[in-house]
C-alpha positions, 0 to 999 in steps of 0.5 A: 570698305575693301580694296579690289585686287590689282589689275595691271594693263591688259589683265583682270583680277577676279574674286567671289563675293559671298556670305562665306566665300574666301574672296570677299566674305559678307557674313552680316547679310543672310540674303546673300548666298554663300557664293553670290557673285563673281567680281572681275576688276580689269583696272577701269570697270568692275564686271559683275556675274551672279553665280547661278546657284545664288538664291536672291537677285542682284540689283543694278540701277533699280533692276534685277540683273545677272550680268553688268559692268560698273564704273566708279561712282555706281553701285549694286544691291544684294539683300540689305547691302549696297556695294559701291565702287569708289576710287581711293 
């Protein structure tokens, strides 16, 4: 479980999710590329953009997606790992 960076009104906070990325390291799943997705949090929704060099797809609502937006209660899957957006 990890917290997203704070985004003040009218701003966004971004990080890179990946197996060895300094933003959000996910070393336990070898299906996740070193830098797999850019995550942008605007305080209300999470915008996910797959890094073009990443090898495996991202699934959102059961479909392969390269770009999508999540709201609280939704999730996406890369490899064997499910990422859920929950409210603290």
